BAKOLKE-426041 format. One record per residue: chain; residue in three letters; y, z, x of N, C-alpha, C in turn. Coordinates in steps of 0.2 Angstrom, whole numbers, always signed. Atoms other than C-alpha are relative to their C-alpha. Example, Ala and Ser with C-alpha at 12.3 -4.5 7.8 and 13.67 -1.06 7.14 Angstrom:
REM residues 2
SITE   ch    aa   n.north    n.up   n.east   ca.north   ca.up   ca.east   c.north    c.up   c.east
SITE    A   ala        -6      +0       +4        -22     +39       +62        +6      +0       +4
SITE    A   ser        -6      -1       -4         -5     +36       +68        +5      +3       -4
REM end
This chain:
REM residues 145
SITE   ch    aa   n.north    n.up   n.east   ca.north   ca.up   ca.east   c.north    c.up   c.east
SITE    A   met        -6      +0       +4         +0      +0        +0        +6      +0       +4
SITE    A   lys        -6      +0       -3        +17      -4        +6        +5      +4       -3
SITE    A   val        -5      -5       +3        +30     +10        +4        +7      -3       +2
SITE    A   glu        -6      +3       +0        +47      +4        +1        +6      +4       -2
SITE    A   ala        -6      -4       +2        +65     +10        -2        -1      +0       -8
SITE    A   asn        +0      -1       +7        +67     +17       -20        -7      +2       -3
SITE    A   met        +6      -3       +2        +49     +23       -21        +0      +7       +1
SITE    A   lys        +2      -7       -1        +43     +41       -22        -3      +0       +7
SITE    A   ala        +4      +0       -6        +38     +46        -5        -6      +4       -1
SITE    A   pro        +6      -3       +0        +20     +50        -3        +0      +7       +3
SITE    A   asp        +0      -7       -2        +17     +69        -2        -5      +0       +6
SITE    A   phe        +5      -1       -6         +8     +75       +14        -1      +7       +1
SITE    A   glu        +1      -7       -3         +1     +91       +22        -3      -1       +6
SITE    A   ala        +3      +0       -7         -2     +93       +40        +3      +6       +4
SITE    A   leu        -2      -5       -4         -1    +105       +54        +5      -3       +6
SITE    A   asp        -4      +2       -5        +13    +104       +67        -2      +3       +7
SITE    A   gln        +2      -1       -7        +13    +107       +86        -1      +8       +1
SITE    A   glu        +2      -7       -1        +12    +126       +83        -5      +3       -5
SITE    A   gly        +6      -1       +5         -2    +125       +70        +3      +3       -7
SITE    A   lys        -4      -1       +6        +11    +128       +56        -1      -5       -5
SITE    A   pro        +1      +5       +4         +7    +119       +40        +7      -3       -3
SITE    A   his        -6      +3       +3        +21    +107       +33        -3      -5       -6
SITE    A   lys        +1      +5       +5        +21     +98       +16        +7      -3       -2
SITE    A   leu        -7      +3       +1        +35     +86       +10        +4      +4       -5
SITE    A   ala        -3      -4       +4        +38     +98        -4        +4      +6       +3
SITE    A   asp        -3      -5       -4        +44    +111        +9        +8      -2       +1
SITE    A   tyr        -6      +3       -2        +59     +99       +12        +4      -2       -6
SITE    A   ala        -4      +2       +6        +65     +97        -6        +7      +2       +0
SITE    A   gly        -7      -2       +0        +83     +96        -8        +4      -2       +7
SITE    A   lys        -3      +2       -7        +86     +89       +10        -2      -7       +1
SITE    A   tyr        +2      +7       -2        +86     +72       +18        -5      +2       +6
SITE    A   val        +5      -1       -6        +71     +70       +30        -1      -7       +3
SITE    A   leu        +2      +6       -4        +68     +57       +43        -7      +1       +2
SITE    A   leu        +7      +0       -2        +49     +54       +44        -1      -6       +5
SITE    A   tyr        +1      +6       -5        +46     +44       +60        -7      +0       +3
SITE    A   phe        +6      +1       -2        +30     +37       +65        +0      -3       +7
SITE    A   tyr        +0      +3       -7        +26     +34       +83        -7      -1       +3
SITE    A   pro        +7      +1       -2        +11     +28       +93        -4      +5       +3
SITE    A   lys        +3      -4       -4         +7     +41      +106        +4      +5       +4
SITE    A   asp        -3      -5       -4        +13     +57      +114        +1      -2       +7
SITE    A   asp        -1      +0       -7        +21     +56      +131        -2      -7       +3
SITE    A   thr        +0      +7       -3        +21     +37      +133        +7      -3       +0
SITE    A   pro        -7      +1       -2        +36     +28      +139        +5      -1       -7
SITE    A   gly        -4      +1       +6        +43     +21      +122        +1      +6       -4
SITE    A   cys        +0      -6       +5        +39     +37      +112        +4      +5       +3
SITE    A   thr        -3      -5       -3        +46     +48      +125        +8      -2       +0
SITE    A   val        -7      +2       +1        +63     +38      +125        +2      +2       -7
SITE    A   glu        -2      -1       +7        +63     +39      +106        +1      +8       -1
SITE    A   ala        +0      -7       +1        +59     +58      +106        +6      +3       +3
SITE    A   cys        -6      -3       -3        +72     +62      +119        +6      -2       -2
SITE    A   ser        -6      +2       +3        +85     +52      +111        +2      +4       -6
SITE    A   ile        -1      -4       +6        +82     +62       +95        +2      +7       +2
SITE    A   arg        -1      -6       -2        +82     +78      +105        +7      +1       +3
SITE    A   asp        -6      +1       -3        +98     +73      +114        +6      +0       -5
SITE    A   asn        -5      +1       +6       +107     +70       +97        -2      +5       -6
SITE    A   tyr        +3      -4       +5        +98     +84       +88        +5      +4       -4
SITE    A   gly        -5      -4       +4       +113     +95       +84        +4      -4       -5
SITE    A   glu        -3      +4       +5       +122     +80       +76        -5      -2       -6
SITE    A   leu        +5      +2       +5       +106     +74       +67        -1      +6       -5
SITE    A   lys        +2      -6       +4       +102     +92       +60        +6      +1       -5
SITE    A   lys        -5      -1       +5       +119     +92       +51        -1      -4       -6
SITE    A   his        +2      +5       +6       +112     +78       +40        -7      +0       -3
SITE    A   leu        +7      +1       +3        +93     +79       +39        -4      +4       +5
SITE    A   glu        +5      -2       -4        +77     +86       +45        -4      -5       +3
SITE    A   ile        +3      +5       -3        +67     +77       +57        -8      +2       +1
SITE    A   ile        +7      -1       +0        +48     +75       +57        -3      -6       +4
SITE    A   gly        +4      +5       -4        +38     +65       +70        -7      +0       -2
SITE    A   val        +7      +1       +2        +20     +59       +65        -3      -5       +5
SITE    A   ser        +4      +5       -3         +7     +52       +76        -7      +2       -1
SITE    A   ala        +7      -1       +1        -12     +52       +76        -3      +5       +6
SITE    A   asp        +2      -5       -5        -12     +64       +91        -1      +7       -3
SITE    A   thr        +1      -7       +2        -18     +82       +90        +5      +5       +1
SITE    A   glu        -4      -5       +0         -9     +98       +88        +2      +2       +8
SITE    A   ala        -1      -2       -7        -12    +102      +106        +4      -5       +4
SITE    A   ser        -3      +6       -3         -6     +85      +112        +8      +1       -2
SITE    A   his        -7      -1       +2        +10     +88      +102        +3      +6       +3
SITE    A   lys        -3      -6       -3        +13    +105      +109        +2      -1       +7
SITE    A   lys        -1      +1       -7        +11     +99      +127        +6      -5       +0
SITE    A   phe        -5      +5       +0        +23     +84      +123        +7      +4       -2
SITE    A   ala        -6      -3       +2        +36     +95      +114        +2      +5       +6
SITE    A   gln        -2      -4       -5        +36    +108      +128        +2      -4       +6
SITE    A   lys        -2      +4       -6        +37     +95      +142        +7      -2       +0
SITE    A   tyr        -6      +3       +1        +52     +87      +134        +5      +5       -4
SITE    A   asn        -5      -5       +4        +60    +103      +125        +2      -3       -6
SITE    A   leu        -1      +3       +7        +58     +94      +108        +1      +5       -5
SITE    A   pro        -1      -5       +5        +66    +105       +95        -2      -1       -7
SITE    A   phe        +2      +2       +7        +59     +96       +80        -7      +0       -1
SITE    A   thr        +7      -1       +3        +43     +96       +70        -4      -7       +2
SITE    A   leu        +5      +5       -1        +28     +85       +76        -6      +1       -4
SITE    A   leu        +6      -1       +4        +14     +83       +64        -6      -4       +3
SITE    A   ala        +7      +3       -2         -4     +80       +69        -3      -3       -6
SITE    A   asp        +4      +4       +5        -12     +66       +59        -6      -3       +3
SITE    A   ala        +6      +3       -3        -28     +64       +68        -5      -4       -5
SITE    A   asp        +4      +4       +5        -37     +58       +52        +4      -6       -3
SITE    A   lys        -5      +6       +2        -22     +46       +49        +1      +0       -8
SITE    A   lys        -1      +0       +7        -20     +51       +31        +7      -1       -2
SITE    A   ile        -7      +1       +1         -1     +52       +32        +2      -7       +2
SITE    A   ile        -1      +7       -2         -1     +36       +42        -2      -5       -5
SITE    A   ser        +3      +5       +5        -11     +27       +29        +4      +0       -7
SITE    A   ala        -4      +0       +6         -1     +34       +14        +7      -3       +0
SITE    A   tyr        -7      +4       -1        +15     +27       +21        -1      -7       +2
SITE    A   gly        +1      +7       -2         +7     +11       +26        +3      -2       +7
SITE    A   ala        -3      +1       -7        +12     +14       +44        -6      -1       +5
SITE    A   asp        +6      +1       -4         -5      +9       +51        +2      -4       +6
SITE    A   gly        -2      +4       -6         +4      -3       +63        +2      +4       +6
SITE    A   val        -2      -4       -6        +10     +12       +73        -6      +1       +5
SITE    A   ile        +6      -1       -4         -8     +13       +80        +0      -6       +5
SITE    A   met        +0      +6       -4         -4      -5       +87        +7      +0       +4
SITE    A   lys        -6      -1       -3        +12      +2       +95        +6      -3       -3
SITE    A   lys        -6      +2       +4        +24      -3       +81        +2      +7       -3
SITE    A   arg        -3      -6       +3        +36     +11       +76        +3      -2       -7
SITE    A   val        -3      +0       +7        +42     +14       +58        +3      +7       -2
SITE    A   ser        -3      -6       +3        +53     +27       +50        +2      +0       -7
SITE    A   phe        -2      -1       +7        +57     +33       +33        +5      +5       -1
SITE    A   leu        -5      -5       +2        +73     +41       +27        -2      +2       -7
SITE    A   ile        +2      -3       +7        +68     +52       +12        +6      +4       -3
SITE    A   gly        -6      -4       +3        +82     +58        +0        -2      +7       -2
SITE    A   pro        +2      -7       +3        +83     +76        -7        -4      +0       -6
SITE    A   glu        +4      +0       +6        +74     +71       -23        -7      -3       +2
SITE    A   gly        +7      +3       -2        +59     +64       -13        -1      -7       -1
SITE    A   ile        +0      +7       +1        +64     +46       -15        +1      -3       +7
SITE    A   ile        -1      +3       -6        +63     +34        +0        +7      -4       -1
SITE    A   val        -7      +3       +0        +81     +29        +4        +0      -6       +4
SITE    A   lys        +0      +6       -4        +78     +17       +18        -6      +0       +4
SITE    A   val        +5      +1       -4        +64     +10       +28        +2      -3       +7
SITE    A   tyr        -2      +3       -7        +67      +7       +47        -7      -3       +3
SITE    A   glu        +6      +3       -3        +54      -6       +52        +2      -3       +7
SITE    A   lys        -1      +2       -7        +52     -12       +70        +5      +4       +4
SITE    A   val        -5      -5       -3        +61      +3       +77        +0      -1       +7
SITE    A   val        -2      +0       -7        +69      +1       +94        +1      +7       +2
SITE    A   pro        -1      -7       -1        +67     +18      +102        +7      +2       +3
SITE    A   ala        -7      -2       -2        +84     +18      +111        +5      -1       -5
SITE    A   asp        -6      +1       +5        +94     +12       +96        -1      +4       -6
SITE    A   his        +2      -3       +7        +85     +22       +82        +5      +6       -2
SITE    A   val        -5      -6       +2        +97     +38       +83        +6      -3       -3
SITE    A   arg        -6      +3       +2       +112     +27       +82        +0      -3       -7
SITE    A   gln        +1      +3       +7       +105     +18       +66        +0      +6       -5
SITE    A   ile        +1      -6       +4       +101     +35       +58        +7      +3       -1
SITE    A   leu        -7      -3       +1       +118     +43       +61        +5      -4       -4
SITE    A   ala        -4      +4       +4       +127     +28       +55        -2      +0       -8
SITE    A   asp        +2      +0       +7       +117     +28       +39        +2      +7       -4
SITE    A   met        -1      -7       +3       +119     +47       +36        +8      +1       -1
SITE    A   gln        -8      -1       +0       +138     +46       +40        +3      -4       -6
SITE    A   ala        -2      +4       +5       +139     +32       +27        -1      +3       -7
SITE    A   arg        +2      -3       +7       +132     +43       +13        +5      +5       -2
REM end
């Protein structure tokens, strides 16, 4: 299924890098950037994560950030500690969230992100994300709201 703007965001439940459970419902009333990436601690994924980290203060004024990959909690924890990542990384080893969002291409090194509005509706889909430019796009979109 292709998930598109104006659709209800598929619910999810998964553990983060600290073993804490997260559900989409936990973020009701807030904007959420759900970003899918191929693999922890690889060049493009590190650029994207560090760009988010470096702009986290500004991003946090507008939305919550959740990264998702098929890596394990332990891998996420190591990645987050190595680069001092202050945001949530969800472990989706069974690929349920990846499949629910139609982000299966992430396994093939394609990045995609979903901007979810406070009512749980997808506001924007960022396809073919360029890691170094993504934060600029997100901030521009949030400042326009």
